N, C-alpha and C positions, 0 to 999 in steps of 0.2 A: 386389608386394612391399608395398606401405605398408597394404595393406589386410590382408595379412597378419601385418606388426607390429602394427598397430592392435588386431587382435583378441587377439593377445598380451598387448598390454598391458593389454587389459579383463581377461585371465583373473586377471593377476597382480595388479591393483589392486582386483578385486572388479566387479560388473555397474553401477557407479552410473553413470558414461559412457552406457553403451547406454540405462541405465533414464532419464535426463535427457534426452538427446537423439535419441530414437526416433520424433520427432514431425516431422522434418525441418527443425527450426530450430536453429540453434547460436549463443546467444548470446556476446555479448563475454565474455572473461575479464578477471583482472586485469590481466595487463600489457597489454593492449588499453586497458583503460579507461584505465590510468596514462599512457600515449599520446597517448588523446584528451582529457583535460583540460591537457595540457601545450599541446596546440594549441589548444583553446576550455577557457578557465578555467570557463565557465557550465555545463560538464557535469559539475563535481564535485558528488559527494554529500555532502552536509551534514548533519551532527549535530544535528537537530532540539532535542533534549533542551539541547545546548550554544548553541544558535544564539539560538533563542527564551525568555526569560527568563519563567519562570512558566508554560509548557506541562506538561499532565501526561500522563504514558505509562499503557497501560494496553493491554501487546502481548500480547493474547491469545494467541498462536501460541507465544509464548516459554513457555506454560504447557498445560496438556490443556483448559483450560476454553474451549475453542472447537468447531467443528461436526468435527472428526476424533478429538477425544478423546484425540489425541496431541500431545507438544511436538515443534514443528517448527522452534523458531528455538532454538540455545542460549543465545543472550542477547536481552534485552529492548531492543531499541534500534530507533529511528526516523529512516531517512536520507532524503532528498529531493535534487534535481538544486537548485544554487544559485536559480536563478529561483523555483523551487516553493517552497523553504523561504523565501525573502525574501516572496514571494506571502501564505504562512501568518503570517510575522511581522504583515503588516498586518491580517490578518483578526483574529488575537490582541489586537492594540493597540485595533482598533476595537471588540471584543466586552468590552476591559476596561472601556472607558469607560461599560459598562451595567452593570459589575460581574459580567461573566461571562469565561469563558476555554475556550480548547479542551482537550480531551481526544482523544488519537491512540490507535486500537487499533490501526493497521497504516499501513507508510508505503510506502519502497520493499522490494520482497519476492524474492530471488532465485528466479531462473528454475525451480531444483528444486521450490521451494516450489509452484509453479503447478502443475507436473508432477504431485505428490503431490495436491492438491486435486483435480485432475481425475478421478485415479483411483480417488479416496474418490467423488466426487462428480460424477456426466459432463454432468448440466445445467448447459449453458453461459448459461443464463439467468442463474445464478448465481455458477458460476467460469468463470475465464478458459479458453479454448483453448489449450492447448501448443502447437496448430500455429502461432499468433500470437504468441501470449506477452500480457502483461497490461499495463496503464498504470502496473502498481506495480512491474512487471520492467523498467521504463524510468526509474523514480524519479520518477516523473510523478502518483501516485494518491493521497489520503490518505484513509485510513477515520478517521472521527471524528464527536465529538458536542460540546455545549456543556455545562459546568457552571457553578454558581455558585460563584464565587471566594469567599464567605465559607463557606457549608459544603461544598465539595467535591462536591456533589451532580450529579447529571446532571440537565439540563432532561428533562421527559416528552416522548416520542417515539411515532412510531405502532408500534413494535416494537423490541426487543432489537436488539445487533450482530449480524452474521450470521443473522438471520434468513429463512428459505427461503420467506416465506408473501408472497401478492399485497400484505399489508397495508404492508409494507415498501417498496412501490413508491412513489416521490412523486408519481405521478399517480392513485394512488388517493384518493378521499374522504376526509375524516377527521371524523366528528362532532363529538369533542371541541374546543371551541373551542382551549382553551390549547394541547396536542398540535398543532393544526392551526397556530397560530402560532409555537409552537417550530421546527416543520420548516419553516416559511417563512423564519423568521430565519437558520436555518444555512445555508439553500438560497441566500437572498438575500446573506448577508454573503459565502459563497464564488465565488459568481457575480461579484460587483463586484470581485474578487481575479482574476478569472482563469481561475474551475475551471467545469465542468457537472458537475452531479450526474448519476451512472449512473441509469439509468432503470429498474434493480430494486432499488436501494440507497439510501434515503435518506443513509446516513452516508457512500456513497463519492462523491469529489470529483476528475475528472480536469482535470489542467490542460491547457489548450486547446492550449497547444504540443508535445505530448508525442509528435509525430511526428519531432520534431527530436533524439530521443535514443534509443541504441541499446538492445537487449533485454541485459540484464546477468544474469550467474548467479555472482555474488561473496557471499561468505557473510558474515556482520557479524564474525566475527573477522578474517578479513584486511583488513577495512577499516578497522578500529580499530588495525591496526597503524601 
Protein backbone atom coordinates (compact mmCIF):
# COMPACT_ATOMS: atom_id res chain seq x y z
CA UNK A 1 0.00 0.00 0.00
CA UNK A 2 2.81 2.42 0.87
CA UNK A 3 4.43 1.78 -2.51
CA UNK A 4 1.14 2.45 -4.27
CA UNK A 5 0.61 5.71 -2.39
CA UNK A 6 4.20 6.76 -3.15
CA UNK A 7 3.69 6.04 -6.85
CA UNK A 8 0.45 8.04 -6.84
CA UNK A 9 2.18 10.98 -5.17
CA UNK A 10 4.83 10.94 -7.89
CA UNK A 11 2.18 10.92 -10.62
CA UNK A 12 0.41 13.86 -8.98
CA UNK A 13 3.49 15.99 -8.31
CA UNK A 14 5.51 15.06 -11.37
CA UNK A 15 8.70 12.99 -11.62
CA UNK A 16 11.01 15.18 -9.52
CA UNK A 17 11.09 12.85 -6.50
CA UNK A 18 11.96 9.85 -8.65
CA UNK A 19 14.52 11.84 -10.64
CA UNK A 20 16.28 13.04 -7.51
CA UNK A 21 16.27 9.86 -5.45
CA UNK A 22 16.64 7.04 -7.98
CA UNK A 23 20.30 6.48 -7.04
CA UNK A 24 19.56 4.84 -3.69
CA UNK A 25 20.41 7.83 -1.51
CA UNK A 26 17.64 9.68 0.33
CA UNK A 27 18.98 13.02 1.60
CA UNK A 28 17.82 14.87 4.68
CA UNK A 29 14.83 17.14 4.06
CA UNK A 30 14.07 20.52 5.59
CA UNK A 31 12.13 19.27 8.61
CA UNK A 32 14.82 16.75 9.53
CA UNK A 33 17.45 19.45 9.06
CA UNK A 34 15.62 21.80 11.46
CA UNK A 35 15.46 19.02 14.02
CA UNK A 36 19.18 18.32 13.61
CA UNK A 37 20.21 21.92 14.29
CA UNK A 38 18.07 22.04 17.42
CA UNK A 39 20.07 19.07 18.68
CA UNK A 40 23.41 20.35 17.36
CA UNK A 41 23.60 24.08 16.47
CA UNK A 42 26.91 23.51 14.62
CA UNK A 43 24.90 21.88 11.84
CA UNK A 44 23.22 25.16 10.90
CA UNK A 45 23.75 26.34 7.33
CA UNK A 46 25.11 29.88 7.55
CA UNK A 47 24.65 32.55 4.85
CA UNK A 48 28.28 33.34 4.01
CA UNK A 49 27.55 36.71 2.47
CA UNK A 50 26.01 37.90 5.74
CA UNK A 51 28.50 36.11 7.98
CA UNK A 52 31.78 37.20 6.35
CA UNK A 53 32.24 40.94 5.74
CA UNK A 54 33.58 41.73 2.30
CA UNK A 55 33.32 38.25 0.83
CA UNK A 56 32.45 38.24 -2.88
CA UNK A 57 30.00 35.84 -4.53
CA UNK A 58 30.06 34.71 -8.15
CA UNK A 59 27.54 31.88 -7.99
CA UNK A 60 27.83 30.47 -11.49
CA UNK A 61 25.04 27.94 -11.08
CA UNK A 62 22.58 30.79 -10.54
CA UNK A 63 23.39 31.79 -14.14
CA UNK A 64 23.87 29.98 -17.44
CA UNK A 65 27.62 30.59 -17.21
CA UNK A 66 28.47 27.06 -16.08
CA UNK A 67 29.29 23.71 -17.66
CA UNK A 68 25.60 22.70 -17.95
CA UNK A 69 24.65 25.86 -19.83
CA UNK A 70 21.54 26.04 -17.63
CA UNK A 71 20.50 28.04 -14.56
CA UNK A 72 20.53 25.50 -11.72
CA UNK A 73 19.82 27.75 -8.72
CA UNK A 74 17.03 30.31 -8.51
CA UNK A 75 19.06 32.45 -6.09
CA UNK A 76 22.73 33.41 -6.01
CA UNK A 77 23.45 32.30 -2.45
CA UNK A 78 26.30 30.61 -0.61
CA UNK A 79 25.66 28.62 2.56
CA UNK A 80 27.94 26.42 4.67
CA UNK A 81 27.71 24.62 8.01
CA UNK A 82 28.66 26.85 10.91
CA UNK A 83 32.19 25.48 11.57
CA UNK A 84 32.89 25.65 7.83
CA UNK A 85 31.69 29.26 7.68
CA UNK A 86 33.89 30.14 10.66
CA UNK A 87 36.91 28.58 8.96
CA UNK A 88 36.27 30.50 5.72
CA UNK A 89 35.95 33.68 7.78
CA UNK A 90 39.39 33.06 9.28
CA UNK A 91 40.84 32.46 5.82
CA UNK A 92 39.29 35.71 4.58
CA UNK A 93 40.83 37.61 7.50
CA UNK A 94 44.27 36.15 6.83
CA UNK A 95 44.11 37.04 3.14
CA UNK A 96 42.88 40.56 3.94
CA UNK A 97 46.20 41.22 5.67
CA UNK A 98 47.78 40.79 2.23
CA UNK A 99 45.27 42.97 0.42
CA UNK A 100 43.47 39.88 -0.86
CA UNK A 101 40.07 38.29 -0.40
CA UNK A 102 37.88 35.32 -1.27
CA UNK A 103 35.47 34.99 -4.17
CA UNK A 104 33.05 32.07 -3.83
CA UNK A 105 31.71 30.22 -6.86
CA UNK A 106 29.69 27.64 -4.92
CA UNK A 107 29.25 26.30 -1.40
CA UNK A 108 26.30 24.23 -0.09
CA UNK A 109 24.65 22.54 -3.06
CA UNK A 110 21.25 20.79 -2.87
CA UNK A 111 21.46 17.10 -3.73
CA UNK A 112 19.11 17.61 -6.70
CA UNK A 113 21.81 19.74 -8.34
CA UNK A 114 24.37 16.97 -7.91
CA UNK A 115 22.00 14.59 -9.67
CA UNK A 116 21.63 17.10 -12.51
CA UNK A 117 25.39 17.52 -12.87
CA UNK A 118 25.94 13.77 -12.97
CA UNK A 119 23.29 13.28 -15.63
CA UNK A 120 24.85 16.02 -17.75
CA UNK A 121 28.46 14.87 -17.29
CA UNK A 122 28.97 11.38 -15.87
CA UNK A 123 32.74 11.54 -15.33
CA UNK A 124 33.05 11.41 -11.52
CA UNK A 125 36.58 12.75 -11.76
CA UNK A 126 34.90 16.14 -12.04
CA UNK A 127 31.33 15.70 -10.78
CA UNK A 128 30.16 13.93 -7.63
CA UNK A 129 28.42 10.58 -7.71
CA UNK A 130 24.72 10.77 -6.77
CA UNK A 131 25.08 7.34 -5.20
CA UNK A 132 27.14 8.90 -2.40
CA UNK A 133 26.36 12.61 -2.62
CA UNK A 134 29.00 15.29 -2.45
CA UNK A 135 30.74 17.32 0.23
CA UNK A 136 28.84 20.27 -1.22
CA UNK A 137 25.57 18.48 -0.38
CA UNK A 138 26.73 18.29 3.23
CA UNK A 139 27.47 22.02 3.38
CA UNK A 140 31.16 21.21 3.80
CA UNK A 141 32.78 22.25 0.51
CA UNK A 142 33.74 25.61 -0.92
CA UNK A 143 34.50 26.43 -4.56
CA UNK A 144 36.54 29.61 -4.55
CA UNK A 145 39.40 31.73 -5.79
CA UNK A 146 41.39 34.68 -4.49
CA UNK A 147 40.90 38.28 -5.59
CA UNK A 148 42.78 41.56 -5.23
CA UNK A 149 40.69 43.66 -2.83
CA UNK A 150 41.58 46.96 -4.53
CA UNK A 151 40.83 45.93 -8.10
CA UNK A 152 38.42 43.04 -7.54
CA UNK A 153 40.38 41.03 -10.10
CA UNK A 154 40.99 37.33 -9.64
CA UNK A 155 44.57 36.18 -9.15
CA UNK A 156 45.89 34.17 -12.07
CA UNK A 157 45.30 30.44 -11.60
CA UNK A 158 46.08 27.39 -13.77
CA UNK A 159 42.58 27.29 -15.31
CA UNK A 160 39.22 28.94 -15.00
CA UNK A 161 36.50 27.61 -12.70
CA UNK A 162 34.91 24.26 -13.58
CA UNK A 163 37.61 23.31 -16.05
CA UNK A 164 37.52 19.60 -16.89
CA UNK A 165 41.20 19.50 -17.83
CA UNK A 166 44.19 17.94 -16.14
CA UNK A 167 45.65 21.44 -15.79
CA UNK A 168 43.01 22.02 -13.10
CA UNK A 169 44.48 19.27 -10.91
CA UNK A 170 46.44 20.76 -8.00
CA UNK A 171 49.17 18.17 -8.59
CA UNK A 172 49.74 19.16 -12.24
CA UNK A 173 53.09 20.98 -12.66
CA UNK A 174 52.79 24.69 -13.49
CA UNK A 175 55.55 26.45 -15.43
CA UNK A 176 54.46 30.05 -14.79
CA UNK A 177 55.95 31.03 -11.39
CA UNK A 178 53.19 33.55 -10.59
CA UNK A 179 50.40 31.07 -11.28
CA UNK A 180 52.26 28.42 -9.31
CA UNK A 181 52.63 30.85 -6.38
CA UNK A 182 48.93 31.81 -6.50
CA UNK A 183 47.79 28.21 -6.55
CA UNK A 184 50.00 27.37 -3.60
CA UNK A 185 48.72 30.40 -1.70
CA UNK A 186 45.08 29.35 -1.96
CA UNK A 187 45.90 25.73 -1.05
CA UNK A 188 48.04 26.71 1.94
CA UNK A 189 45.52 29.27 3.20
CA UNK A 190 42.64 26.81 3.16
CA UNK A 191 44.61 23.87 4.53
CA UNK A 192 45.64 26.01 7.49
CA UNK A 193 41.93 26.44 8.31
CA UNK A 194 41.05 22.75 8.14
CA UNK A 195 40.30 22.15 4.46
CA UNK A 196 41.75 19.78 1.88
CA UNK A 197 42.00 20.63 -1.80
CA UNK A 198 40.13 18.33 -4.20
CA UNK A 199 42.42 16.14 -6.29
CA UNK A 200 41.08 17.34 -9.65
CA UNK A 201 40.00 20.94 -8.87
CA UNK A 202 42.34 23.61 -7.52
CA UNK A 203 39.28 25.75 -6.55
CA UNK A 204 37.46 23.06 -4.50
CA UNK A 205 38.12 22.75 -0.74
CA UNK A 206 36.55 20.08 1.46
CA UNK A 207 36.21 20.66 5.20
CA UNK A 208 38.02 17.82 6.93
CA UNK A 209 35.08 17.13 9.30
CA UNK A 210 32.57 16.65 6.46
CA UNK A 211 31.66 13.10 7.54
CA UNK A 212 29.84 14.52 10.58
CA UNK A 213 27.20 16.16 8.40
CA UNK A 214 24.29 14.72 6.44
CA UNK A 215 23.58 15.03 2.73
CA UNK A 216 20.85 17.65 2.30
CA UNK A 217 18.37 18.46 -0.44
CA UNK A 218 16.98 21.84 0.60
CA UNK A 219 16.73 24.67 -1.92
CA UNK A 220 17.93 28.21 -1.16
CA UNK A 221 14.41 29.63 -1.17
CA UNK A 222 13.41 27.31 1.67
CA UNK A 223 16.60 28.01 3.63
CA UNK A 224 16.02 31.74 3.39
CA UNK A 225 12.53 31.65 4.90
